[in-house]
C-alpha positions in Angstrom: 117.1 -15.2 -47.1 115.1 -13.1 -49.1 114.0 -15.2 -51.8 113.2 -17.6 -49.2 110.4 -15.3 -48.2 108.9 -14.8 -51.5 108.6 -17.9 -52.1 107.0 -18.9 -48.9 104.9 -16.1 -49.8 103.7 -17.2 -53.3 103.7 -20.8 -52.2 101.1 -19.5 -49.3 99.3 -17.3 -52.0 98.8 -19.8 -54.1 97.3 -21.8 -51.7 94.7 -19.4 -50.4 93.4 -19.3 -53.8 93.5 -23.0 -54.5 91.3 -23.6 -51.2 89.0 -20.7 -52.7 88.6 -21.9 -55.7 87.6 -25.0 -55.1 85.0 -23.8 -52.5 83.1 -21.6 -55.5 83.6 -24.9 -57.4 81.5 -26.1 -55.4 79.2 -23.6 -55.2 78.6 -23.5 -58.3 78.0 -26.9 -58.6 75.2 -27.2 -56.0 72.9 -24.3 -58.2 73.5 -26.9 -60.7 72.2 -29.4 -58.8 69.3 -27.2 -57.4 68.2 -25.8 -60.3 68.4 -29.4 -62.1 65.6 -31.3 -59.1 63.6 -28.2 -58.7 62.7 -28.1 -62.9 61.8 -31.4 -62.1 57.8 -31.0 -62.7 55.9 -34.3 -61.4 58.3 -36.2 -59.7 60.7 -33.1 -58.0 60.2 -31.5 -54.9 56.8 -30.2 -54.4 57.1 -26.4 -55.4 54.8 -25.8 -52.3 56.8 -26.9 -49.7 59.9 -24.7 -51.1 57.9 -21.4 -50.5 57.1 -22.2 -47.4 61.1 -23.6 -46.7 62.8 -21.5 -44.4 66.4 -23.2 -45.3 67.4 -25.0 -47.7 70.7 -27.1 -47.4 72.5 -28.6 -51.2 75.0 -31.2 -50.9 76.1 -32.2 -54.4 78.0 -35.5 -55.0 77.6 -36.8 -51.0 80.5 -40.3 -50.8 80.7 -43.3 -48.2 82.7 -43.1 -46.0 85.0 -45.4 -46.4 84.5 -49.2 -46.3 82.2 -48.2 -43.1 78.7 -49.8 -43.9 76.5 -46.9 -44.9 78.7 -44.1 -43.6 78.9 -41.0 -45.6 80.2 -38.2 -46.0 79.3 -34.5 -48.1 80.6 -30.5 -48.7 77.8 -28.5 -49.4 76.5 -25.3 -48.4 73.2 -23.9 -46.7 71.0 -20.4 -47.5 67.7 -19.9 -44.9 65.5 -16.9 -45.4 66.2 -13.4 -43.6 62.8 -11.5 -44.0 61.4 -12.6 -47.8 65.3 -13.0 -49.3 67.3 -16.0 -48.9 71.0 -15.1 -46.7 74.1 -15.6 -48.4 75.3 -19.1 -48.5 77.6 -21.2 -45.7 79.0 -23.7 -46.3 78.4 -26.9 -44.2 79.5 -30.9 -44.1 77.4 -33.8 -43.5 78.7 -36.8 -41.7 78.0 -40.0 -40.2 75.1 -41.3 -40.0 73.5 -44.6 -42.3 71.2 -44.8 -45.0 71.9 -48.2 -46.1 72.1 -48.3 -49.5 70.8 -45.6 -51.0 73.6 -44.3 -51.1 75.6 -46.7 -53.7 79.6 -46.5 -54.9 79.0 -43.8 -56.5 77.6 -40.8 -55.6 74.0 -39.1 -54.2 73.3 -35.0 -54.2 71.2 -34.4 -51.3 69.0 -31.8 -50.5 67.5 -30.8 -47.8 63.8 -28.5 -46.9 63.5 -26.9 -43.5 60.0 -26.1 -43.3 59.7 -24.4 -39.8 61.6 -21.6 -37.9 61.9 -24.3 -35.0 64.6 -26.5 -37.2 65.7 -23.5 -39.3 66.7 -22.0 -35.8 69.0 -25.7 -34.4 70.1 -25.7 -38.2 72.1 -22.6 -37.4 73.8 -24.4 -34.4 77.4 -25.4 -35.7 76.7 -28.2 -35.1 73.9 -30.6 -34.7 72.3 -34.7 -35.5 69.5 -34.6 -37.8 66.6 -37.5 -35.6 68.3 -36.8 -32.9 68.2 -33.0 -32.0 66.4 -31.9 -35.3 63.5 -34.4 -36.7 64.2 -35.1 -40.4 61.9 -37.8 -42.9 61.9 -38.2 -46.4 59.9 -35.5 -48.2 57.5 -36.3 -50.5 57.4 -35.4 -54.2 55.6 -35.0 -56.9 51.7 -33.5 -56.8 50.8 -36.2 -53.6 48.6 -33.2 -51.6 47.8 -35.5 -49.1 51.7 -36.1 -48.4 52.4 -32.6 -49.0 50.3 -31.6 -45.9 51.5 -34.4 -43.9 55.0 -33.7 -44.4 54.1 -29.5 -43.3 52.6 -30.7 -40.2 54.8 -33.5 -38.6 58.9 -32.5 -40.6 61.3 -29.9 -39.8 63.5 -31.3 -41.9 62.2 -32.8 -45.0 65.1 -34.6 -47.4 66.3 -35.7 -50.4 68.2 -37.1 -52.8 69.1 -37.7 -56.5 71.9 -41.0 -57.9 72.2 -42.6 -61.0 68.9 -40.3 -62.3 67.1 -41.4 -59.5 64.8 -38.9 -57.3 63.2 -39.6 -54.3 63.1 -38.6 -50.9 66.0 -39.7 -48.1 66.9 -41.2 -44.8 69.2 -38.8 -42.5 68.8 -39.7 -39.7 71.8 -40.1 -37.7 73.7 -37.7 -39.4 76.1 -34.5 -38.2 75.4 -31.8 -40.3 77.7 -29.4 -38.9 79.4 -25.2 -40.0 82.5 -25.8 -41.7 84.5 -22.7 -41.1 87.1 -23.3 -43.3 85.7 -23.0 -46.3 83.4 -19.8 -44.8 86.5 -17.8 -44.4 88.0 -19.4 -47.9 84.5 -17.9 -49.3 84.3 -14.8 -47.5 87.6 -14.1 -47.1 88.1 -13.6 -43.3 86.5 -15.9 -40.5 82.3 -15.6 -40.5 81.0 -17.3 -37.5 77.9 -19.1 -39.8 75.0 -18.0 -37.2 75.5 -14.2 -38.8 75.9 -15.8 -42.7 72.3 -17.2 -41.6 70.6 -14.3 -40.3 71.5 -11.7 -43.8 74.4 -10.0 -42.3 76.6 -11.0 -44.9 76.8 -9.3 -48.4 75.9 -12.5 -50.9 79.0 -13.0 -53.2 78.8 -13.5 -56.8 79.7 -16.5 -57.5 76.8 -17.4 -56.2 74.2 -15.2 -58.4 73.2 -19.1 -60.0 72.4 -19.9 -57.4 70.0 -17.5 -56.2 68.5 -17.3 -59.1 67.3 -21.0 -58.7 66.1 -19.6 -55.2 64.1 -16.9 -56.4 61.9 -18.5 -58.4 60.0 -19.6 -55.3 59.6 -16.6 -53.2 58.2 -16.7 -49.5 54.3 -17.4 -48.8 55.0 -16.0 -45.3 58.0 -14.5 -43.0 61.3 -15.7 -43.2 63.4 -16.6 -40.2 64.4 -13.2 -39.4 63.0 -9.7 -40.6 66.9 -8.5 -41.7 67.2 -8.0 -45.3 70.1 -9.7 -46.9 72.6 -7.1 -48.5 72.8 -7.8 -52.5 
């Protein structure tokens, strides 16, 4: 009986470590994706928009969901400004919706840039629909100032994608973005609410250091979603 109990304990512990390892790898990939995308000077996300962003969502390797035309599925992370610092990352997933042929048979990296407090507050819910509850539009790229002005005036969320080396705005209308409570528990070692993480009340994990190195290249040009400072 003792041997059986010990064996079960070992299996459970191994499973927990494996689950966290998967989440940490995805966090590392998200950091890599954001770093690469934001280093594209003339054809990337305009710096002005990133400096005014309230939150950023990064979903690496989004895939088509089975054989449903246009449907997609992906897991990633979201972080919001808490004062002028970035909050710890909260795990999220995107499901459903349709974007036609923009996501092919391969994988696509997706970045969402949340431009105002209203959009940020909606994204702090455990689940919401892009284009329904939250206005989303394909974001401008490069240095087109008129396009940037239009985006700042009209969009709550700007969406971008990178596939097969090509970077562009992307439509995600109808997709559902929800908190991934299981991944958050695996990352932080205990259940923590999505909103609590994004309000800057959780210490940023050491595994997210590379991501925040990239994010800190875009200091806030105005106050973020909350005045509370994020713990380092």
